[in-house]
C-alpha positions as CSV (number, residue, x, y, z in Angstrom):
1,X,-129.0,-1.3,-39.7
2,X,-125.1,-1.4,-39.5
3,X,-124.9,-4.7,-38.2
4,X,-127.1,-6.3,-40.4
5,X,-125.2,-4.8,-42.9
6,X,-121.9,-6.3,-41.5
7,X,-123.1,-9.6,-40.9
8,X,-124.2,-10.0,-44.9
9,X,-120.9,-8.7,-45.7
10,X,-119.1,-11.2,-43.6
11,X,-121.4,-14.1,-44.6
12,X,-120.4,-13.3,-48.6
13,X,-117.1,-13.2,-47.6
14,X,-117.5,-17.0,-46.1
15,X,-119.2,-17.8,-49.3
16,X,-116.0,-16.7,-51.8
17,X,-113.7,-18.4,-49.3
18,X,-114.9,-21.6,-49.5
19,X,-115.9,-21.5,-53.2
20,X,-112.1,-20.3,-53.7
21,X,-111.4,-23.8,-51.5
22,X,-113.9,-25.6,-52.8
23,X,-112.4,-25.1,-56.6
24,X,-108.2,-25.5,-55.6
25,X,-107.9,-21.6,-57.1
26,X,-105.5,-20.4,-54.7
27,X,-103.4,-23.5,-55.3
28,X,-104.0,-23.0,-59.1
29,X,-102.8,-19.7,-59.3
30,X,-99.6,-20.4,-57.0
31,X,-98.5,-22.9,-59.3
32,X,-99.0,-20.4,-62.4
33,X,-97.1,-18.2,-60.6
34,X,-94.1,-20.7,-59.6
35,X,-94.5,-22.0,-63.6
36,X,-94.2,-17.8,-64.4
37,X,-91.2,-17.5,-62.5
38,X,-89.7,-20.8,-63.9
39,X,-90.0,-19.6,-67.1
40,X,-88.6,-16.3,-66.4
41,X,-85.8,-17.2,-64.4
42,X,-84.5,-19.6,-67.5
43,X,-85.1,-17.0,-69.6
44,X,-82.7,-14.8,-67.5
45,X,-80.6,-16.8,-67.5
46,X,-80.4,-17.4,-71.0
47,X,-79.9,-13.5,-71.9
48,X,-77.0,-13.6,-69.3
49,X,-75.3,-16.2,-70.7
50,X,-75.7,-14.3,-74.3
51,X,-74.5,-11.1,-72.8
52,X,-71.5,-12.9,-71.2
53,X,-70.6,-14.6,-74.7
54,X,-70.5,-11.3,-76.1
55,X,-69.0,-9.2,-73.7
56,X,-66.1,-11.4,-73.8
57,X,-65.8,-11.0,-77.9
58,X,-66.4,-7.2,-77.2
59,X,-62.5,-7.6,-75.2
60,X,-60.8,-9.1,-78.1
61,X,-57.6,-7.3,-78.5
62,X,-58.2,-7.3,-82.7
63,X,-61.5,-5.4,-82.2
64,X,-61.3,-1.6,-83.7
65,X,-63.1,0.7,-81.0
66,X,-66.7,0.9,-82.8
67,X,-67.0,-2.8,-82.5
68,X,-66.1,-2.9,-79.1
69,X,-68.5,-0.1,-78.2
70,X,-71.0,-2.2,-80.5
71,X,-70.6,-5.2,-78.9
72,X,-70.4,-3.8,-75.7
73,X,-73.8,-2.2,-76.2
74,X,-75.6,-5.4,-77.4
75,X,-74.3,-7.1,-74.1
76,X,-75.9,-4.4,-71.9
77,X,-79.2,-5.0,-73.8
78,X,-78.9,-8.5,-72.8
79,X,-78.3,-7.9,-69.3
80,X,-80.6,-5.2,-69.3
81,X,-83.2,-8.4,-70.3
82,X,-82.0,-10.5,-67.6
83,X,-82.6,-8.2,-65.0
84,X,-85.8,-7.1,-66.1
85,X,-86.9,-10.7,-65.4
86,X,-84.5,-11.8,-62.2
87,X,-83.9,-8.6,-60.8
88,X,-82.3,-10.1,-57.4
89,X,-79.4,-11.8,-60.0
90,X,-76.3,-9.9,-58.7
91,X,-74.6,-11.4,-61.7
92,X,-76.7,-9.6,-64.3
93,X,-76.1,-6.2,-63.0
94,X,-72.4,-6.8,-62.8
95,X,-72.4,-8.3,-66.6
96,X,-74.1,-4.8,-67.1
97,X,-71.7,-2.5,-65.2
98,X,-68.9,-4.5,-67.0
99,X,-71.0,-3.4,-70.2
100,X,-70.9,-0.1,-69.2
101,X,-67.4,0.2,-68.6
102,X,-66.2,-0.8,-71.7
103,X,-68.4,1.7,-73.4
104,X,-66.4,4.6,-71.1
105,X,-69.5,4.9,-68.9
106,X,-67.9,4.4,-65.7
107,X,-70.2,6.7,-63.2
108,X,-73.4,4.3,-64.4
109,X,-70.9,1.2,-64.2
110,X,-70.5,2.4,-60.6
111,X,-74.5,2.4,-59.8
112,X,-74.5,-1.0,-61.6
113,X,-72.3,-2.4,-59.2
114,X,-73.9,-0.4,-56.5
115,X,-76.8,-2.5,-57.1
116,X,-75.1,-5.9,-57.5
117,X,-73.3,-5.2,-54.1
118,X,-77.0,-4.3,-52.4
119,X,-78.6,-6.3,-50.0
120,X,-81.6,-7.1,-52.6
121,X,-78.9,-8.8,-55.0
122,X,-75.6,-9.5,-52.8
123,X,-76.6,-12.8,-51.4
124,X,-76.9,-14.3,-55.0
125,X,-73.3,-14.3,-55.2
126,X,-70.4,-16.6,-53.7
127,X,-68.0,-15.0,-51.8
128,X,-65.5,-15.1,-54.4
129,X,-67.4,-13.5,-56.8
130,X,-68.7,-11.1,-54.2
131,X,-65.2,-10.0,-53.4
132,X,-64.2,-9.5,-57.4
133,X,-67.6,-7.4,-57.9
134,X,-66.1,-5.6,-54.5
135,X,-62.7,-5.3,-56.7
136,X,-64.0,-4.0,-59.6
137,X,-66.1,-1.1,-57.5
138,X,-62.8,-0.7,-55.9
139,X,-61.1,-0.4,-59.2
140,X,-63.7,1.8,-60.6
141,X,-63.7,4.4,-57.6
142,X,-59.7,4.7,-57.5
143,X,-60.3,5.4,-61.7
144,X,-62.9,8.1,-61.6
145,X,-60.5,10.3,-59.1
146,X,-58.6,9.9,-55.9
147,X,-60.6,12.1,-53.5
148,X,-59.5,10.9,-49.8
149,X,-63.7,10.0,-49.1
150,X,-63.5,7.7,-52.2
151,X,-59.8,6.4,-51.3
152,X,-61.3,5.2,-48.2
153,X,-64.8,3.5,-49.9
154,X,-62.3,1.8,-51.7
155,X,-60.0,1.0,-49.1
156,X,-63.1,-0.4,-47.8
157,X,-63.8,-2.9,-50.2
158,X,-60.3,-3.8,-51.0
159,X,-60.0,-5.4,-47.7
160,X,-63.0,-7.1,-47.9
161,X,-62.4,-8.4,-51.2
162,X,-59.1,-10.1,-50.7
163,X,-60.9,-11.8,-47.5
164,X,-63.4,-13.4,-49.4
165,X,-61.2,-14.0,-52.8
166,X,-57.6,-14.4,-51.8
167,X,-56.0,-15.0,-54.6
168,X,-56.9,-11.8,-56.5
169,X,-53.5,-10.6,-56.8
170,X,-54.7,-7.4,-58.5
171,X,-57.0,-6.6,-55.8
172,X,-53.8,-6.2,-53.6
173,X,-52.1,-4.8,-55.6
174,X,-54.9,-2.1,-56.0
175,X,-55.3,-1.6,-52.1
176,X,-51.6,-0.7,-52.0
177,X,-52.1,1.8,-54.4
178,X,-54.7,3.4,-52.1
179,X,-52.5,3.3,-49.3
180,X,-49.9,5.1,-51.1
181,X,-52.4,7.6,-51.5
182,X,-52.9,7.4,-48.2
183,X,-49.2,8.0,-47.0
184,X,-49.5,4.9,-45.3
185,X,-45.9,3.5,-46.6
186,X,-45.8,0.0,-44.7
187,X,-49.4,-1.0,-45.6
188,X,-49.0,-0.2,-48.9
189,X,-45.7,-2.3,-49.0
190,X,-47.4,-5.2,-47.3
191,X,-50.2,-5.1,-49.4
192,X,-48.1,-5.0,-52.9
193,X,-45.2,-8.1,-51.9
194,X,-49.0,-10.1,-51.4
195,X,-49.7,-9.5,-54.6
196,X,-46.4,-10.6,-56.1
197,X,-46.5,-13.7,-53.5
198,X,-50.1,-14.2,-55.4
199,X,-48.2,-13.3,-59.1
200,X,-44.8,-12.7,-59.3
201,X,-44.8,-11.5,-62.3
202,X,-47.1,-8.4,-61.3
203,X,-45.7,-5.6,-62.8
204,X,-46.9,-2.4,-61.3
205,X,-46.3,-4.2,-57.6
206,X,-42.9,-4.8,-58.6
207,X,-42.0,-0.9,-60.0
208,X,-44.1,0.2,-56.8
209,X,-42.1,-2.1,-54.1
210,X,-39.0,-0.7,-55.8
211,X,-40.5,3.1,-55.7
212,X,-41.0,2.8,-52.3
213,X,-37.2,1.7,-51.7
214,X,-37.8,-2.2,-51.1
């Protein structure tokens, strides 16, 4: 009895597979899925560009604080829409982080950067973009508190950042600050000197070297 049922089930399954194959249904479903992904990807990019434009407006020094906050919130909303359409695009997570940072939500901004730099999304970034994101994460970490564990994590991010984005003078400057916190004077001097080599007008690096007796 059981063997008869199994045979009948197998025959039904074969019939279904043949029907689907004859009517090209799997290919049609795949084509529709690709079409949807294409539309979703285009809309995600549109939302990202919109959010980036709004964030640029929010950063204008002529804004009042309330206008800055309002625009940053709009940029965050565009970033969230882009993420909902393409969660693997690190750029949208970075946009969200920058928008949150401008609103004063440092911890939430750090969470968004963690997602952008996670294995899920980081592959969508160029080396320079990844380096810039690592610098921003270290900057947020150092701005929140300077506990030894956090300083160590910032140093690791910055060491990778200056390898990936070799022209980022501010990354070298912040690396120098981290080394100063760790009382690693020689390493700090070298990092500040590299920052000034890239940007001779970087006042914070000049002041730091004077403070270290260079």
